[in-house]
Residue frames as qw, qx, qy, qz and C-alpha x, y, z in Angstrom:
[[0.000, 0.888, 0.459, 0.000, 0.00, 0.00, 0.00],
 [0.439, 0.256, -0.002, 0.861, 1.52, 3.33, -1.05],
 [0.216, -0.753, -0.466, 0.411, 0.94, 6.51, 0.94],
 [0.268, 0.874, 0.158, 0.372, 0.59, 10.14, -0.09],
 [0.389, 0.383, -0.352, 0.760, 3.06, 12.78, 1.03],
 [0.426, -0.551, 0.117, -0.708, 0.47, 14.08, 3.52],
 [0.925, -0.319, -0.139, -0.152, 0.10, 10.62, 5.05],
 [0.766, 0.181, -0.337, 0.517, 3.89, 10.24, 5.19],
 [0.047, 0.531, -0.275, 0.800, 4.07, 13.55, 7.06],
 [0.698, -0.494, 0.044, -0.517, 1.49, 12.34, 9.57],
 [0.955, -0.101, -0.244, 0.136, 3.42, 9.09, 10.05],
 [0.510, 0.358, -0.359, 0.695, 6.60, 11.07, 10.71],
 [0.312, -0.567, 0.190, -0.738, 4.68, 13.10, 13.31],
 [0.900, -0.348, -0.054, -0.257, 3.75, 9.80, 14.97],
 [0.406, -0.676, 0.614, 0.038, 7.45, 8.91, 15.06],
 [0.836, 0.144, 0.516, 0.118, 7.37, 6.37, 12.22],
 [0.045, 0.692, -0.444, -0.568, 10.06, 7.07, 9.64],
 [0.863, 0.398, 0.309, -0.034, 9.85, 5.71, 6.10],
 [0.502, -0.237, 0.496, 0.668, 12.70, 5.15, 3.66],
 [0.310, 0.499, -0.222, -0.778, 12.39, 7.26, 0.50],
 [0.500, 0.228, -0.643, -0.535, 10.16, 5.45, -1.94],
 [0.030, -0.013, -0.973, 0.228, 9.10, 2.87, 0.64],
 [0.544, -0.359, -0.410, -0.638, 5.54, 1.69, 1.09],
 [0.368, -0.276, 0.658, -0.596, 3.80, 0.82, 4.31],
 [0.523, -0.051, -0.790, -0.316, 2.52, -2.72, 4.46],
 [0.662, -0.384, 0.234, -0.600, -0.05, -4.20, 6.80],
 [0.306, -0.225, 0.917, -0.120, 0.10, -7.60, 8.49],
 [0.235, -0.107, -0.841, -0.475, -1.74, -10.34, 6.61],
 [0.569, -0.183, 0.104, -0.795, -5.45, -10.20, 7.23],
 [0.019, -0.005, 0.990, -0.140, -6.66, -13.23, 9.10],
 [0.425, -0.340, -0.546, -0.637, -10.22, -14.19, 8.23],
 [0.526, -0.452, 0.272, -0.667, -12.69, -14.08, 11.11],
 [0.958, -0.123, -0.180, -0.184, -13.09, -17.88, 11.12],
 [0.742, 0.229, -0.430, 0.461, -9.35, -18.34, 11.57],
 [0.007, 0.505, -0.376, 0.777, -9.16, -15.56, 14.11],
 [0.722, -0.419, 0.052, -0.549, -11.82, -17.28, 16.16],
 [0.923, -0.018, -0.368, 0.105, -9.66, -20.38, 16.53],
 [0.572, 0.185, -0.467, 0.648, -7.17, -20.84, 19.31],
 [0.310, -0.279, -0.536, 0.734, -6.98, -18.13, 21.96],
 [0.136, -0.309, -0.223, -0.914, -9.51, -15.65, 20.56],
 [0.177, 0.152, 0.716, -0.659, -12.07, -14.92, 23.30],
 [0.095, 0.530, 0.820, 0.192, -15.75, -15.55, 22.76],
 [0.051, -0.423, -0.180, -0.887, -17.93, -12.54, 21.92],
 [0.111, 0.151, 0.635, -0.749, -20.16, -10.99, 24.55],
 [0.109, 0.571, 0.799, 0.153, -23.91, -11.54, 24.10],
 [0.033, 0.536, 0.226, 0.812, -25.72, -8.33, 23.05],
 [0.395, -0.667, -0.044, -0.630, -26.46, -6.12, 26.01],
 [0.855, -0.392, -0.330, 0.085, -25.08, -8.54, 28.58],
 [0.119, -0.876, 0.377, -0.277, -23.02, -6.85, 31.32],
 [0.411, 0.380, -0.787, 0.260, -20.07, -8.55, 32.98],
 [0.172, -0.199, -0.842, 0.470, -22.06, -8.81, 36.21],
 [0.099, -0.771, -0.626, -0.063, -25.49, -7.76, 37.44],
 [0.320, 0.140, -0.020, 0.937, -25.42, -4.00, 37.19],
 [0.011, 0.632, 0.520, -0.575, -27.34, -1.25, 38.99],
 [0.014, -0.202, 0.363, 0.910, -27.06, 0.68, 35.70],
 [0.158, -0.317, -0.795, -0.492, -30.23, -1.00, 34.46],
 [0.173, -0.608, -0.678, 0.375, -32.16, 0.32, 37.45],
 [0.026, -0.480, -0.005, 0.877, -31.85, 3.80, 35.94],
 [0.621, 0.526, -0.054, -0.578, -34.02, 2.75, 33.05],
 [0.900, 0.171, 0.388, 0.106, -33.88, 0.10, 30.40],
 [0.172, -0.683, 0.442, 0.555, -30.50, 1.06, 28.94],
 [0.422, 0.003, 0.817, 0.392, -30.80, -1.58, 26.22],
 [0.298, 0.666, 0.651, 0.210, -33.72, 0.29, 24.61],
 [0.118, -0.800, -0.115, 0.577, -32.54, 3.88, 25.04],
 [0.573, 0.735, 0.153, 0.330, -32.05, 6.22, 22.09],
 [0.543, 0.320, -0.208, 0.748, -29.17, 8.68, 21.97],
 [0.179, -0.627, 0.115, -0.750, -30.79, 11.54, 23.97],
 [0.811, -0.512, -0.061, -0.277, -32.03, 9.17, 26.69],
 [0.900, -0.032, -0.206, 0.384, -28.68, 7.41, 26.90],
 [0.352, 0.470, -0.208, 0.782, -26.77, 10.69, 27.15],
 [0.431, -0.628, 0.074, -0.644, -29.11, 11.87, 29.91],
 [0.921, -0.356, -0.145, -0.055, -28.76, 8.58, 31.79],
 [0.750, 0.154, -0.250, 0.593, -24.96, 8.81, 31.71],
 [0.084, 0.561, -0.162, 0.808, -25.00, 12.43, 32.88],
 [0.589, -0.547, 0.091, -0.588, -27.25, 11.54, 35.83],
 [0.841, -0.018, -0.536, 0.070, -25.55, 8.26, 36.74],
 [0.342, -0.688, 0.465, -0.440, -24.84, 7.67, 40.44],
 [0.951, -0.036, -0.266, -0.150, -24.21, 3.92, 40.22],
 [0.832, -0.094, -0.281, 0.468, -20.74, 3.99, 41.76],
 [0.452, -0.721, -0.142, 0.507, -18.49, 6.20, 43.86],
 [0.456, 0.088, 0.324, 0.824, -16.90, 7.80, 40.78],
 [0.006, -0.771, -0.473, -0.425, -19.97, 10.03, 40.56],
 [0.451, -0.843, -0.203, 0.213, -18.83, 11.77, 43.74],
 [0.520, -0.524, 0.243, 0.629, -15.38, 12.76, 42.46],
 [0.478, 0.378, 0.517, 0.601, -16.01, 13.54, 38.77],
 [0.039, 0.324, 0.004, -0.945, -16.34, 17.03, 37.38],
 [0.666, 0.357, -0.049, -0.653, -18.52, 15.76, 34.57],
 [0.830, 0.089, 0.549, 0.031, -19.22, 12.57, 32.68],
 [0.038, 0.499, -0.622, -0.603, -17.42, 11.79, 29.41],
 [0.780, 0.307, 0.361, -0.408, -20.09, 10.38, 27.12],
 [0.646, 0.109, 0.614, 0.440, -18.42, 10.09, 23.72],
 [0.210, 0.699, -0.131, -0.671, -18.00, 12.05, 20.48],
 [0.149, -0.201, 0.794, 0.554, -18.29, 11.49, 16.76],
 [0.494, 0.042, -0.473, -0.728, -20.71, 10.36, 14.09],
 [0.631, -0.131, 0.550, -0.531, -23.57, 8.37, 15.57],
 [0.933, 0.269, 0.205, -0.123, -23.46, 5.94, 12.61],
 [0.034, 0.782, -0.588, -0.205, -19.69, 5.96, 12.11],
 [0.874, 0.282, -0.390, -0.064, -18.03, 3.12, 10.23],
 [0.536, 0.239, -0.617, 0.524, -15.15, 3.21, 12.74],
 [0.568, -0.764, -0.064, -0.301, -15.73, 3.09, 16.51],
 [0.445, 0.404, -0.603, 0.524, -12.82, 3.52, 18.91],
 [0.714, -0.643, -0.232, -0.151, -13.11, 2.34, 22.50],
 [0.262, 0.587, -0.535, 0.549, -10.65, 3.66, 25.06],
 [0.448, -0.122, -0.782, 0.416, -10.18, 3.05, 28.76],
 [0.273, -0.755, -0.523, 0.288, -11.18, 5.62, 31.41],
 [0.174, 0.918, 0.061, 0.351, -11.19, 9.43, 31.27],
 [0.610, -0.056, -0.300, 0.731, -8.15, 11.24, 32.58],
 [0.177, -0.550, -0.319, 0.751, -7.85, 14.70, 34.06],
 [0.055, 0.211, -0.340, -0.915, -8.12, 16.55, 30.74],
 [0.241, -0.297, -0.807, -0.450, -11.10, 14.45, 29.67],
 [0.265, -0.573, -0.691, 0.351, -12.78, 15.11, 33.00],
 [0.093, -0.472, -0.095, 0.872, -12.31, 18.85, 32.47],
 [0.184, 0.216, -0.466, -0.838, -13.49, 18.95, 28.87],
 [0.689, 0.219, 0.479, -0.498, -16.07, 16.18, 28.90],
 [0.749, 0.556, -0.247, -0.261, -14.61, 14.57, 25.77],
 [0.924, -0.214, 0.258, 0.185, -12.55, 11.38, 25.36],
 [0.765, 0.127, 0.232, 0.587, -8.93, 11.40, 24.19],
 [0.141, 0.967, -0.005, 0.213, -7.82, 14.99, 24.71],
 [0.471, -0.774, 0.391, 0.165, -4.38, 16.30, 25.67],
 [0.013, -0.595, 0.733, 0.328, -1.16, 14.71, 24.31],
 [0.390, 0.063, 0.917, 0.047, -2.74, 11.25, 23.91],
 [0.489, 0.678, 0.469, -0.286, -5.65, 12.78, 22.03],
 [0.252, 0.811, -0.324, -0.417, -3.34, 14.66, 19.69],
 [0.160, -0.351, 0.887, 0.253, -1.46, 11.45, 18.92],
 [0.460, 0.360, 0.804, -0.106, -4.75, 9.66, 18.24],
 [0.422, 0.802, 0.153, -0.394, -5.82, 12.47, 15.92],
 [0.094, 0.678, -0.614, -0.393, -2.54, 12.15, 14.02],
 [0.311, -0.072, 0.942, 0.101, -3.01, 8.40, 13.69],
 [0.469, 0.580, 0.627, -0.223, -6.55, 8.86, 12.40],
 [0.290, 0.829, -0.113, -0.465, -5.56, 11.65, 10.05],
 [0.105, -0.469, 0.791, 0.379, -2.95, 9.42, 8.44],
 [0.265, 0.222, 0.931, 0.119, -5.83, 7.10, 7.48],
 [0.133, -0.277, -0.450, -0.838, -8.06, 9.92, 6.28],
 [0.424, -0.595, -0.682, -0.026, -10.22, 9.74, 9.42],
 [0.041, 0.364, -0.240, 0.899, -11.23, 12.45, 11.89],
 [0.119, -0.445, -0.779, 0.425, -13.32, 13.12, 14.98],
 [0.136, 0.301, 0.012, -0.944, -14.51, 16.38, 13.40],
 [0.639, 0.450, 0.393, -0.485, -17.90, 16.56, 11.65],
 [0.182, 0.411, -0.713, -0.538, -17.98, 14.62, 8.40],
 [0.791, 0.056, -0.392, -0.467, -19.57, 11.65, 6.63],
 [0.858, -0.405, 0.238, -0.209, -19.79, 8.34, 8.55],
 [0.934, 0.224, -0.077, 0.268, -16.98, 6.76, 6.55],
 [0.438, 0.551, -0.288, 0.650, -14.57, 9.51, 7.68],
 [0.294, -0.590, 0.336, -0.673, -15.80, 10.68, 11.09],
 [0.438, -0.007, -0.873, 0.214, -15.13, 8.11, 13.81],
 [0.602, -0.670, -0.124, -0.417, -17.10, 7.59, 17.01],
 [0.389, 0.329, -0.679, 0.529, -15.02, 7.54, 20.21],
 [0.683, -0.600, -0.082, -0.408, -16.14, 6.27, 23.61],
 [0.047, 0.493, -0.776, 0.391, -14.55, 5.03, 26.82],
 [0.488, -0.209, -0.847, 0.043, -15.24, 1.95, 28.92],
 [0.269, -0.549, -0.569, 0.550, -15.84, 4.27, 31.89],
 [0.117, 0.792, 0.357, 0.482, -17.73, 7.54, 31.66],
 [0.368, -0.921, 0.052, -0.118, -16.18, 9.04, 34.82],
 [0.409, 0.640, -0.548, 0.349, -12.56, 9.66, 35.77],
 [0.815, -0.380, -0.375, 0.225, -11.12, 7.44, 38.51],
 [0.300, -0.946, 0.117, 0.035, -9.44, 9.64, 41.16],
 [0.380, -0.692, 0.544, 0.284, -5.77, 10.23, 40.46],
 [0.604, 0.516, -0.486, -0.365, -6.12, 8.44, 37.12],
 [0.427, -0.288, 0.846, -0.134, -5.92, 5.09, 38.91],
 [0.139, 0.002, -0.905, -0.403, -6.92, 1.91, 37.09],
 [0.637, -0.223, -0.184, -0.714, -10.65, 1.21, 36.82],
 [0.374, -0.179, 0.831, -0.371, -12.05, -1.24, 39.36],
 [0.029, -0.147, -0.938, -0.311, -13.93, -4.33, 38.11],
 [0.070, 0.604, 0.715, -0.345, -17.12, -3.15, 39.85],
 [0.120, 0.642, -0.022, -0.757, -16.88, 0.25, 38.16],
 [0.105, 0.238, -0.731, -0.631, -16.43, -1.31, 34.74],
 [0.006, 0.320, 0.945, 0.064, -19.37, -3.67, 35.30],
 [0.090, 0.673, 0.544, -0.493, -21.71, -0.89, 36.37],
 [0.143, 0.641, -0.197, -0.728, -20.73, 1.35, 33.46],
 [0.261, -0.098, 0.846, 0.455, -20.70, -1.36, 30.80],
 [0.366, 0.597, 0.712, -0.048, -24.40, -1.22, 29.77],
 [0.167, 0.862, 0.009, -0.479, -23.79, 2.33, 28.53],
 [0.066, -0.529, 0.682, 0.501, -20.92, 1.24, 26.27],
 [0.342, 0.191, 0.908, 0.150, -22.87, -1.79, 25.04],
 [0.338, 0.760, 0.508, -0.225, -25.76, 0.46, 24.06],
 [0.074, 0.792, -0.280, -0.537, -23.45, 2.95, 22.33],
 [0.179, -0.261, 0.846, 0.428, -22.03, 0.16, 20.18],
 [0.329, 0.441, 0.835, 0.005, -25.54, -1.09, 19.38],
 [0.253, 0.850, 0.269, -0.376, -26.65, 2.41, 18.33],
 [0.013, 0.700, -0.482, -0.526, -23.57, 3.21, 16.24],
 [0.908, 0.275, 0.313, -0.035, -23.53, -0.23, 14.57],
 [0.010, -0.780, 0.510, 0.361, -19.89, 0.26, 13.49],
 [0.878, 0.404, -0.237, -0.099, -18.29, -1.77, 10.73],
 [0.698, 0.235, -0.493, 0.463, -15.01, -1.98, 12.67],
 [0.568, -0.820, -0.037, -0.065, -14.17, -1.67, 16.36],
 [0.529, 0.494, -0.455, 0.518, -10.73, -0.55, 17.56],
 [0.712, -0.672, -0.198, 0.033, -10.04, -1.42, 21.22],
 [0.374, 0.673, -0.350, 0.533, -7.27, 0.81, 22.59],
 [0.144, -0.542, 0.588, -0.582, -5.63, -0.24, 25.81],
 [0.156, 0.063, -0.963, 0.209, -5.83, -3.08, 28.31],
 [0.269, 0.257, 0.679, -0.633, -9.11, -2.17, 29.99],
 [0.578, 0.384, -0.167, -0.700, -10.92, -1.61, 26.70],
 [0.457, 0.249, -0.826, -0.217, -9.75, -5.05, 25.59],
 [0.006, -0.051, -0.911, 0.410, -10.86, -6.63, 28.87],
 [0.432, 0.306, 0.370, -0.763, -14.28, -5.00, 28.63],
 [0.633, 0.426, -0.250, -0.596, -14.93, -6.09, 25.04],
 [0.640, 0.325, -0.681, -0.144, -13.18, -9.46, 24.81],
 [0.837, -0.466, 0.104, -0.269, -13.37, -10.78, 28.37],
 [0.906, 0.145, -0.211, 0.338, -9.71, -11.68, 28.52],
 [0.452, -0.845, 0.183, 0.220, -6.63, -10.87, 30.57],
 [0.814, 0.203, 0.238, 0.490, -4.33, -11.75, 27.69],
 [0.262, -0.586, 0.112, 0.759, -1.75, -8.98, 27.07],
 [0.484, 0.763, 0.027, -0.428, -2.27, -6.75, 24.07],
 [0.035, 0.612, -0.708, -0.351, 0.93, -8.04, 22.50],
 [0.267, -0.001, 0.961, 0.076, -0.66, -11.49, 22.17],
 [0.397, 0.590, 0.644, -0.283, -4.01, -10.24, 20.91],
 [0.269, 0.764, -0.145, -0.568, -2.99, -7.69, 18.31],
 [0.006, 0.415, -0.776, -0.476, -2.29, -8.61, 14.70],
 [0.038, -0.219, -0.942, -0.252, -5.49, -10.60, 14.20],
 [0.387, -0.284, -0.236, -0.845, -9.21, -10.00, 13.91],
 [0.041, 0.192, 0.870, -0.453, -11.51, -10.67, 16.86],
 [0.241, -0.459, -0.572, -0.635, -15.28, -10.21, 17.02],
 [0.060, 0.180, 0.611, -0.769, -17.64, -8.44, 19.38],
 [0.484, 0.499, 0.495, -0.521, -21.38, -9.02, 18.84],
 [0.710, 0.510, 0.455, 0.167, -20.51, -9.94, 15.26],
 [0.237, 0.966, -0.106, -0.012, -18.47, -6.77, 14.63],
 [0.801, 0.272, -0.235, 0.478, -14.81, -7.20, 13.60],
 [0.422, -0.903, 0.075, 0.002, -12.55, -5.91, 16.36],
 [0.694, 0.431, -0.307, 0.488, -8.84, -5.05, 16.24],
 [0.645, -0.706, -0.136, 0.258, -6.74, -4.61, 19.38],
 [0.531, 0.569, -0.162, 0.607, -4.04, -1.98, 19.71],
 [0.475, -0.206, -0.439, 0.734, -2.10, 0.05, 22.24],
 [0.097, -0.907, -0.374, 0.165, -3.50, 3.12, 23.96],
 [0.410, 0.779, -0.052, 0.472, -1.97, 6.41, 22.72],
 [0.409, -0.848, 0.267, -0.206, -0.91, 7.26, 26.29],
 [0.877, -0.264, 0.345, 0.208, 1.15, 4.07, 26.32],
 [0.730, 0.501, 0.173, 0.432, 2.65, 4.94, 22.93],
 [0.038, 0.932, -0.156, 0.326, 3.82, 8.28, 24.32],
 [0.600, -0.665, 0.440, -0.057, 5.73, 6.33, 26.98],
 [0.674, -0.144, 0.669, 0.277, 6.89, 3.60, 24.57],
 [0.418, 0.693, -0.170, -0.563, 7.35, 5.30, 21.17],
 [0.054, -0.344, 0.880, 0.323, 9.08, 2.22, 19.77],
 [0.305, 0.296, 0.901, -0.082, 5.65, 0.55, 19.63],
 [0.366, 0.561, 0.064, -0.740, 4.12, 3.24, 17.42],
 [0.283, 0.328, -0.728, -0.531, 4.95, 1.22, 14.32],
 [0.010, -0.174, -0.982, 0.070, 3.03, -1.74, 15.77],
 [0.254, 0.540, 0.521, -0.610, 0.04, 0.49, 16.43],
 [0.337, 0.510, -0.330, -0.720, 0.21, 1.70, 12.84],
 [0.158, 0.089, -0.944, -0.276, 0.16, -1.91, 11.67],
 [0.121, 0.373, 0.848, -0.357, -2.97, -2.42, 13.77],
 [0.329, 0.594, 0.160, -0.716, -4.70, 0.55, 12.15],
 [0.293, 0.390, -0.653, -0.579, -3.75, -0.73, 8.72],
 [0.021, -0.109, -0.994, -0.005, -5.21, -4.13, 9.64],
 [0.240, 0.527, 0.609, -0.542, -8.48, -2.47, 10.68],
 [0.330, 0.574, -0.208, -0.720, -8.53, -0.50, 7.42],
 [0.168, 0.207, -0.885, -0.382, -8.01, -3.73, 5.47],
 [0.134, 0.317, 0.906, -0.245, -10.95, -5.34, 7.25],
 [0.308, 0.633, 0.309, -0.639, -13.15, -2.41, 6.29],
 [0.270, 0.504, -0.530, -0.626, -11.90, -2.41, 2.73],
 [0.017, 0.026, -0.988, -0.153, -12.64, -6.13, 2.55],
 [0.269, 0.490, 0.706, -0.436, -16.22, -5.48, 3.62],
 [0.345, 0.647, -0.066, -0.676, -16.60, -2.95, 0.81],
 [0.186, 0.359, -0.797, -0.450, -15.18, -5.39, -1.73],
 [0.114, 0.169, 0.975, -0.091, -17.48, -8.15, -0.51],
 [0.294, 0.609, 0.553, -0.487, -20.49, -5.88, -0.89],
 [0.151, 0.508, -0.370, -0.763, -19.52, -4.65, -4.34]]
């Protein structure tokens, strides 16, 4: 796959250098049937939380439309995170986006702005998306992504999410995925992977192949915050994005 000069510039901004005249290649696409063999985790049944969740007591989350879901998240008091947050972080992007990105938990900047992936990690994510011709800014569903987190509230001190917090927040994410109906899911970071694939396997063992969540192809990759700490893995993350793009391109070819 050959890249334009603009895409090469974005890759250089991500810290991935290309030799003059070189092309960027993606890892071989593994068909879903093959990906399902071996260690690939089983998909989660539609709407099923990891554990019984008080979230459903705030209304039938599984039947909510976008306005009702947004209001339910904003009013949520299901766990102690509601006491320390400044605001909830619902999600941004096209509500019928082809690409949906799932991150971990909001950090301090997300808590202040009410939007996922802001600050240095957000800028790196934007550069990664831009290199693929994608954006979080308004646009058609094939270009504008939808971005959401596993948790809608920031854990104090940016600590790791607790299992109980993830379980109580999960119905919101499940419903977001059901409403968006993405053609490809990109799970960024350990807790996003745990929430969607029900596995403690490290990302290094899960990336490079296609998983499935409720029938939707899912690709695992590193969180941008991790890539800022470990820039040597940026090239691996780029491979993951290229794999996701190949899956989407394959869907278009199959439907042609």
